[in-house]
KOLGU-4560 file (N, C-alpha, C; in nm, 3 decimals, padded with zeros to 5 digits):
<recs>
<n_xx: 11.191 n_yy: 06.336 n_zz: 04.483 ca_xx: 11.216 ca_yy: 06.447 ca_zz: 04.572 c_xx: 11.204 c_yy: 06.398 c_zz: 04.716 mol: A seq: 1 type: MET>
<n_xx: 11.280 n_yy: 06.462 n_zz: 04.801 ca_xx: 11.275 ca_yy: 06.427 ca_zz: 04.944 c_xx: 11.219 c_yy: 06.547 c_zz: 05.021 mol: A seq: 2 type: LYS>
<n_xx: 11.130 n_yy: 06.517 n_zz: 05.115 ca_xx: 11.068 ca_yy: 06.619 ca_zz: 05.198 c_xx: 11.084 c_yy: 06.584 c_zz: 05.345 mol: A seq: 3 type: PHE>
<n_xx: 11.082 n_yy: 06.687 n_zz: 05.429 ca_xx: 11.077 ca_yy: 06.669 ca_zz: 05.573 c_xx: 10.943 c_yy: 06.721 c_zz: 05.620 mol: A seq: 4 type: THR>
<n_xx: 10.877 n_yy: 06.644 n_zz: 05.704 ca_xx: 10.749 ca_yy: 06.686 ca_zz: 05.762 c_xx: 10.768 c_yy: 06.715 c_zz: 05.910 mol: A seq: 5 type: ALA>
<n_xx: 10.715 n_yy: 06.825 n_zz: 05.954 ca_xx: 10.712 ca_yy: 06.864 ca_zz: 06.095 c_xx: 10.565 c_yy: 06.857 c_zz: 06.136 mol: A seq: 6 type: GLU>
<n_xx: 10.532 n_yy: 06.763 n_zz: 06.223 ca_xx: 10.393 ca_yy: 06.735 ca_zz: 06.259 c_xx: 10.371 c_yy: 06.766 c_zz: 06.407 mol: A seq: 7 type: ILE>
<n_xx: 10.266 n_yy: 06.840 n_zz: 06.437 ca_xx: 10.227 ca_yy: 06.867 ca_zz: 06.574 c_xx: 10.092 c_yy: 06.801 c_zz: 06.601 mol: A seq: 8 type: ASP>
<n_xx: 10.087 n_yy: 06.719 n_zz: 06.705 ca_xx: 09.966 ca_yy: 06.650 ca_zz: 06.746 c_xx: 09.929 c_yy: 06.701 c_zz: 06.885 mol: A seq: 9 type: VAL>
<n_xx: 09.807 n_yy: 06.751 n_zz: 06.897 ca_xx: 09.762 ca_yy: 06.810 ca_zz: 07.024 c_xx: 09.627 c_yy: 06.752 c_zz: 07.065 mol: A seq: 10 type: MET>
<n_xx: 09.602 n_yy: 06.749 n_zz: 07.197 ca_xx: 09.469 ca_yy: 06.707 ca_zz: 07.242 c_xx: 09.365 c_yy: 06.806 c_zz: 07.189 mol: A seq: 11 type: PRO>
<n_xx: 09.247 n_yy: 06.756 n_zz: 07.154 ca_xx: 09.138 ca_yy: 06.843 ca_zz: 07.110 c_xx: 09.106 c_yy: 06.939 c_zz: 07.224 mol: A seq: 12 type: ILE>
<n_xx: 09.083 n_yy: 07.066 n_zz: 07.190 ca_xx: 09.065 ca_yy: 07.169 ca_zz: 07.292 c_xx: 08.950 c_yy: 07.141 c_zz: 07.388 mol: A seq: 13 type: LYS>
<n_xx: 08.848 n_yy: 07.071 n_zz: 07.344 ca_xx: 08.732 ca_yy: 07.045 ca_zz: 07.431 c_xx: 08.758 c_yy: 06.933 c_zz: 07.532 mol: A seq: 14 type: SER>
<n_xx: 08.870 n_yy: 06.861 n_zz: 07.517 ca_xx: 08.901 ca_yy: 06.752 ca_zz: 07.610 c_xx: 08.999 c_yy: 06.798 c_zz: 07.717 mol: A seq: 15 type: LEU>
<n_xx: 08.986 n_yy: 06.738 n_zz: 07.834 ca_xx: 09.079 ca_yy: 06.765 ca_zz: 07.943 c_xx: 09.218 c_yy: 06.714 c_zz: 07.904 mol: A seq: 16 type: LEU>
<n_xx: 09.319 n_yy: 06.792 n_zz: 07.937 ca_xx: 09.459 ca_yy: 06.754 ca_zz: 07.915 c_xx: 09.524 c_yy: 06.739 c_zz: 08.053 mol: A seq: 17 type: ASP>
<n_xx: 09.519 n_yy: 06.617 n_zz: 08.114 ca_xx: 09.569 ca_yy: 06.601 ca_zz: 08.250 c_xx: 09.716 c_yy: 06.638 c_zz: 08.266 mol: A seq: 18 type: PRO>
<n_xx: 09.798 n_yy: 06.605 n_zz: 08.168 ca_xx: 09.940 ca_yy: 06.638 ca_zz: 08.177 c_xx: 09.960 c_yy: 06.790 c_zz: 08.174 mol: A seq: 19 type: GLN>
<n_xx: 09.890 n_yy: 06.856 n_zz: 08.084 ca_xx: 09.898 ca_yy: 07.002 ca_zz: 08.078 c_xx: 09.845 c_yy: 07.067 c_zz: 08.204 mol: A seq: 20 type: GLY>
<n_xx: 09.737 n_yy: 07.011 n_zz: 08.258 ca_xx: 09.678 ca_yy: 07.063 ca_zz: 08.381 c_xx: 09.778 c_yy: 07.053 c_zz: 08.497 mol: A seq: 21 type: LYS>
<n_xx: 09.847 n_yy: 06.941 n_zz: 08.508 ca_xx: 09.946 ca_yy: 06.922 ca_zz: 08.615 c_xx: 10.061 c_yy: 07.021 c_zz: 08.601 mol: A seq: 22 type: ALA>
<n_xx: 10.107 n_yy: 07.042 n_zz: 08.478 ca_xx: 10.216 ca_yy: 07.138 ca_zz: 08.456 c_xx: 10.168 c_yy: 07.279 c_zz: 08.489 mol: A seq: 23 type: VAL>
<n_xx: 10.047 n_yy: 07.314 n_zz: 08.447 ca_xx: 09.991 ca_yy: 07.447 ca_zz: 08.477 c_xx: 09.988 c_yy: 07.471 c_zz: 08.628 mol: A seq: 24 type: SER>
<n_xx: 09.942 n_yy: 07.370 n_zz: 08.701 ca_xx: 09.930 ca_yy: 07.382 ca_zz: 08.846 c_xx: 10.066 c_yy: 07.398 c_zz: 08.913 mol: A seq: 25 type: ALA>
<n_xx: 10.171 n_yy: 07.346 n_zz: 08.852 ca_xx: 10.305 ca_yy: 07.351 ca_zz: 08.911 c_xx: 10.384 c_yy: 07.476 c_zz: 08.873 mol: A seq: 26 type: SER>
<n_xx: 10.337 n_yy: 07.553 n_zz: 08.779 ca_xx: 10.412 ca_yy: 07.670 ca_zz: 08.733 c_xx: 10.440 c_yy: 07.767 c_zz: 08.848 mol: A seq: 27 type: MET>
<n_xx: 10.345 n_yy: 07.786 n_zz: 08.937 ca_xx: 10.365 ca_yy: 07.876 ca_zz: 09.050 c_xx: 10.478 c_yy: 07.830 c_zz: 09.141 mol: A seq: 28 type: GLY>
<n_xx: 10.497 n_yy: 07.699 n_zz: 09.149 ca_xx: 10.602 ca_yy: 07.644 ca_zz: 09.235 c_xx: 10.742 c_yy: 07.676 c_zz: 09.186 mol: A seq: 29 type: ASN>
<n_xx: 10.755 n_yy: 07.709 n_zz: 09.058 ca_xx: 10.888 ca_yy: 07.740 ca_zz: 09.003 c_xx: 10.899 c_yy: 07.888 c_zz: 08.964 mol: A seq: 30 type: VAL>
<n_xx: 10.808 n_yy: 07.969 n_zz: 09.021 ca_xx: 10.816 ca_yy: 08.113 ca_zz: 08.999 c_xx: 10.760 c_yy: 08.160 c_zz: 08.867 mol: A seq: 31 type: GLY>
<n_xx: 10.673 n_yy: 08.080 n_zz: 08.805 ca_xx: 10.614 ca_yy: 08.117 ca_zz: 08.676 c_xx: 10.462 c_yy: 08.120 c_zz: 08.683 mol: A seq: 32 type: LEU>
<n_xx: 10.410 n_yy: 08.184 n_zz: 08.787 ca_xx: 10.265 ca_yy: 08.183 ca_zz: 08.810 c_xx: 10.186 c_yy: 08.255 c_zz: 08.701 mol: A seq: 33 type: SER>
<n_xx: 10.251 n_yy: 08.337 n_zz: 08.619 ca_xx: 10.181 ca_yy: 08.406 ca_zz: 08.511 c_xx: 10.150 c_yy: 08.313 c_zz: 08.392 mol: A seq: 34 type: GLU>
<n_xx: 10.206 n_yy: 08.193 n_zz: 08.391 ca_xx: 10.179 ca_yy: 08.096 ca_zz: 08.283 c_xx: 10.059 c_yy: 08.011 c_zz: 08.321 mol: A seq: 35 type: ILE>
<n_xx: 09.961 n_yy: 08.007 n_zz: 08.233 ca_xx: 09.835 ca_yy: 07.934 ca_zz: 08.258 c_xx: 09.798 c_yy: 07.849 c_zz: 08.136 mol: A seq: 36 type: LYS>
<n_xx: 09.706 n_yy: 07.758 n_zz: 08.156 ca_xx: 09.644 ca_yy: 07.680 ca_zz: 08.047 c_xx: 09.745 c_yy: 07.610 c_zz: 07.956 mol: A seq: 37 type: ASN>
<n_xx: 09.839 n_yy: 07.539 n_zz: 08.015 ca_xx: 09.938 ca_yy: 07.463 ca_zz: 07.938 c_xx: 09.867 c_yy: 07.344 c_zz: 07.873 mol: A seq: 38 type: VAL>
<n_xx: 09.896 n_yy: 07.319 n_zz: 07.747 ca_xx: 09.846 ca_yy: 07.202 ca_zz: 07.675 c_xx: 09.970 c_yy: 07.130 c_zz: 07.622 mol: A seq: 39 type: ARG>
<n_xx: 09.975 n_yy: 07.000 n_zz: 07.643 ca_xx: 10.093 ca_yy: 06.924 ca_zz: 07.603 c_xx: 10.053 c_yy: 06.822 c_zz: 07.496 mol: A seq: 40 type: ILE>
<n_xx: 10.130 n_yy: 06.821 n_zz: 07.389 ca_xx: 10.108 ca_yy: 06.728 ca_zz: 07.279 c_xx: 10.239 c_yy: 06.662 c_zz: 07.241 mol: A seq: 41 type: GLY>
<n_xx: 10.250 n_yy: 06.627 n_zz: 07.114 ca_xx: 10.374 ca_yy: 06.567 ca_zz: 07.066 c_xx: 10.414 c_yy: 06.627 c_zz: 06.932 mol: A seq: 42 type: LYS>
<n_xx: 10.543 n_yy: 06.625 n_zz: 06.907 ca_xx: 10.599 ca_yy: 06.676 ca_zz: 06.783 c_xx: 10.669 c_yy: 06.560 c_zz: 06.714 mol: A seq: 43 type: HIS>
<n_xx: 10.634 n_yy: 06.536 n_zz: 06.589 ca_xx: 10.691 ca_yy: 06.425 ca_zz: 06.512 c_xx: 10.758 c_yy: 06.483 c_zz: 06.387 mol: A seq: 44 type: VAL>
<n_xx: 10.878 n_yy: 06.437 n_zz: 06.357 ca_xx: 10.942 ca_yy: 06.473 ca_zz: 06.231 c_xx: 10.965 c_yy: 06.344 c_zz: 06.152 mol: A seq: 45 type: THR>
<n_xx: 10.953 n_yy: 06.356 n_zz: 06.022 ca_xx: 10.979 ca_yy: 06.241 ca_zz: 05.935 c_xx: 11.026 c_yy: 06.289 c_zz: 05.800 mol: A seq: 46 type: LEU>
<n_xx: 11.091 n_yy: 06.199 n_zz: 05.728 ca_xx: 11.133 ca_yy: 06.226 ca_zz: 05.591 c_xx: 11.050 c_yy: 06.138 c_zz: 05.499 mol: A seq: 47 type: GLU>
<n_xx: 11.017 n_yy: 06.192 n_zz: 05.383 ca_xx: 10.937 ca_yy: 06.118 ca_zz: 05.286 c_xx: 10.991 c_yy: 06.142 c_zz: 05.146 mol: A seq: 48 type: ILE>
<n_xx: 10.998 n_yy: 06.036 n_zz: 05.069 ca_xx: 11.033 ca_yy: 06.044 ca_zz: 04.927 c_xx: 10.903 c_yy: 06.046 c_zz: 04.849 mol: A seq: 49 type: GLU>
<n_xx: 10.886 n_yy: 06.144 n_zz: 04.761 ca_xx: 10.765 ca_yy: 06.153 ca_zz: 04.680 c_xx: 10.797 c_yy: 06.227 c_zz: 04.551 mol: A seq: 50 type: ALA>
<n_xx: 10.713 n_yy: 06.205 n_zz: 04.450 ca_xx: 10.736 ca_yy: 06.268 ca_zz: 04.320 c_xx: 10.717 c_yy: 06.419 c_zz: 04.325 mol: A seq: 51 type: GLU>
<n_xx: 10.625 n_yy: 06.465 n_zz: 04.412 ca_xx: 10.601 ca_yy: 06.610 ca_zz: 04.422 c_xx: 10.539 c_yy: 06.643 c_zz: 04.558 mol: A seq: 52 type: ASN>
<n_xx: 10.520 n_yy: 06.771 n_zz: 04.582 ca_xx: 10.470 ca_yy: 06.819 ca_zz: 04.710 c_xx: 10.328 c_yy: 06.768 c_zz: 04.739 mol: A seq: 53 type: LEU>
<n_xx: 10.244 n_yy: 06.764 n_zz: 04.639 ca_xx: 10.105 ca_yy: 06.719 ca_zz: 04.659 c_xx: 10.100 c_yy: 06.573 c_zz: 04.705 mol: A seq: 54 type: GLU>
<n_xx: 10.179 n_yy: 06.487 n_zz: 04.643 ca_xx: 10.182 ca_yy: 06.345 ca_zz: 04.683 c_xx: 10.239 c_yy: 06.332 c_zz: 04.824 mol: A seq: 55 type: ILE>
<n_xx: 10.345 n_yy: 06.407 n_zz: 04.854 ca_xx: 10.403 ca_yy: 06.403 ca_zz: 04.988 c_xx: 10.301 c_yy: 06.449 c_zz: 05.091 mol: A seq: 56 type: ALA>
<n_xx: 10.230 n_yy: 06.555 n_zz: 05.061 ca_xx: 10.126 ca_yy: 06.607 ca_zz: 05.150 c_xx: 10.019 c_yy: 06.501 c_zz: 05.177 mol: A seq: 57 type: ASN>
<n_xx: 09.975 n_yy: 06.433 n_zz: 05.073 ca_xx: 09.872 ca_yy: 06.330 ca_zz: 05.089 c_xx: 09.923 c_yy: 06.212 c_zz: 05.173 mol: A seq: 58 type: ASN>
<n_xx: 10.047 n_yy: 06.173 n_zz: 05.153 ca_xx: 10.104 ca_yy: 06.060 ca_zz: 05.229 c_xx: 10.120 c_yy: 06.094 c_zz: 05.377 mol: A seq: 59 type: LYS>
<n_xx: 10.167 n_yy: 06.215 n_zz: 05.405 ca_xx: 10.184 ca_yy: 06.256 ca_zz: 05.545 c_xx: 10.046 c_yy: 06.267 c_zz: 05.612 mol: A seq: 60 type: VAL>
<n_xx: 09.950 n_yy: 06.322 n_zz: 05.542 ca_xx: 09.814 ca_yy: 06.331 ca_zz: 05.596 c_xx: 09.759 c_yy: 06.191 c_zz: 05.627 mol: A seq: 61 type: ASP>
<n_xx: 09.782 n_yy: 06.097 n_zz: 05.537 ca_xx: 09.738 ca_yy: 05.959 ca_zz: 05.559 c_xx: 09.808 c_yy: 05.896 c_zz: 05.680 mol: A seq: 62 type: GLU>
<n_xx: 09.938 n_yy: 05.921 n_zz: 05.694 ca_xx: 10.013 ca_yy: 05.867 ca_zz: 05.808 c_xx: 09.959 c_yy: 05.924 c_zz: 05.939 mol: A seq: 63 type: ALA>
<n_xx: 09.927 n_yy: 06.052 n_zz: 05.939 ca_xx: 09.870 ca_yy: 06.114 ca_zz: 06.060 c_xx: 09.737 c_yy: 06.050 c_zz: 06.096 mol: A seq: 64 type: CYS>
<n_xx: 09.651 n_yy: 06.032 n_zz: 05.996 ca_xx: 09.518 ca_yy: 05.976 ca_zz: 06.022 c_xx: 09.523 c_yy: 05.830 c_zz: 06.062 mol: A seq: 65 type: LYS>
<n_xx: 09.614 n_yy: 05.753 n_zz: 06.004 ca_xx: 09.617 ca_yy: 05.609 ca_zz: 06.029 c_xx: 09.704 c_yy: 05.568 c_zz: 06.146 mol: A seq: 66 type: LYS>
<n_xx: 09.807 n_yy: 05.648 n_zz: 06.180 ca_xx: 09.902 ca_yy: 05.599 ca_zz: 06.279 c_xx: 09.945 c_yy: 05.701 c_zz: 06.384 mol: A seq: 67 type: MET>
<n_xx: 09.965 n_yy: 05.825 n_zz: 06.346 ca_xx: 10.028 ca_yy: 05.920 ca_zz: 06.437 c_xx: 09.930 c_yy: 05.995 c_zz: 06.527 mol: A seq: 68 type: LEU>
<n_xx: 09.803 n_yy: 05.996 n_zz: 06.492 ca_xx: 09.705 ca_yy: 06.076 ca_zz: 06.565 c_xx: 09.580 c_yy: 05.994 c_zz: 06.594 mol: A seq: 69 type: CYS>
<n_xx: 09.531 n_yy: 06.003 n_zz: 06.716 ca_xx: 09.402 ca_yy: 05.944 ca_zz: 06.751 c_xx: 09.297 c_yy: 06.052 c_zz: 06.727 mol: A seq: 70 type: ASN>
<n_xx: 09.227 n_yy: 06.045 n_zz: 06.614 ca_xx: 09.138 ca_yy: 06.153 ca_zz: 06.573 c_xx: 09.019 c_yy: 06.173 c_zz: 06.667 mol: A seq: 71 type: LEU>
<n_xx: 08.992 n_yy: 06.078 n_zz: 06.754 ca_xx: 08.884 ca_yy: 06.094 ca_zz: 06.851 c_xx: 08.925 c_yy: 06.195 c_zz: 06.959 mol: A seq: 72 type: ILE>
<n_xx: 09.054 n_yy: 06.195 n_zz: 06.993 ca_xx: 09.101 ca_yy: 06.278 ca_zz: 07.105 c_xx: 09.205 c_yy: 06.383 c_zz: 07.065 mol: A seq: 73 type: MET>
<n_xx: 09.257 n_yy: 06.376 n_zz: 06.943 ca_xx: 09.367 ca_yy: 06.464 ca_zz: 06.904 c_xx: 09.342 c_yy: 06.527 c_zz: 06.768 mol: A seq: 74 type: GLU>
<n_xx: 09.407 n_yy: 06.640 n_zz: 06.747 ca_xx: 09.409 ca_yy: 06.703 ca_zz: 06.615 c_xx: 09.556 c_yy: 06.718 c_zz: 06.574 mol: A seq: 75 type: SER>
<n_xx: 09.579 n_yy: 06.744 n_zz: 06.447 ca_xx: 09.717 ca_yy: 06.757 ca_zz: 06.400 c_xx: 09.729 c_yy: 06.865 c_zz: 06.294 mol: A seq: 76 type: TYR>
<n_xx: 09.848 n_yy: 06.919 n_zz: 06.285 ca_xx: 09.886 ca_yy: 07.009 ca_zz: 06.177 c_xx: 10.025 c_yy: 06.968 c_zz: 06.134 mol: A seq: 77 type: THR>
<n_xx: 10.061 n_yy: 06.997 n_zz: 06.010 ca_xx: 10.197 ca_yy: 06.967 ca_zz: 05.965 c_xx: 10.242 c_yy: 07.065 c_zz: 05.858 mol: A seq: 78 type: PHE>
<n_xx: 10.374 n_yy: 07.071 n_zz: 05.844 ca_xx: 10.439 ca_yy: 07.154 ca_zz: 05.744 c_xx: 10.541 c_yy: 07.070 c_zz: 05.671 mol: A seq: 79 type: LYS>
<n_xx: 10.540 n_yy: 07.076 n_zz: 05.541 ca_xx: 10.637 ca_yy: 07.002 ca_zz: 05.458 c_xx: 10.741 c_yy: 07.098 c_zz: 05.403 mol: A seq: 80 type: LEU>
<n_xx: 10.866 n_yy: 07.054 n_zz: 05.405 ca_xx: 10.976 ca_yy: 07.131 ca_zz: 05.348 c_xx: 11.055 c_yy: 07.040 c_zz: 05.257 mol: A seq: 81 type: THR>
<n_xx: 11.086 n_yy: 07.087 n_zz: 05.138 ca_xx: 11.171 ca_yy: 07.009 ca_zz: 05.047 c_xx: 11.314 c_yy: 07.012 c_zz: 05.099 mol: A seq: 82 type: GLU>
<n_xx: 11.377 n_yy: 06.894 n_zz: 05.100 ca_xx: 11.515 ca_yy: 06.883 ca_zz: 05.148 c_xx: 11.610 c_yy: 06.898 c_zz: 05.030 mol: A seq: 83 type: VAL>
</recs>
């Protein structure tokens, strides 16, 4: 079976997000002063071949922990869809 994973990696809420802070500060300059507390992360998509959803889930989780996410500073969530 083939699956697609949609992964969101975000800075941990207790840590400063300098990129998000800069964007938040600039919102007023473009007429969007009502937007506050921007947090910027990354979105990763990938395809995985696996025998079933549980195996695919475990493999994507492992990829996030080992390569896609710095668990000291970031958290992640993902959704798997069968293709």
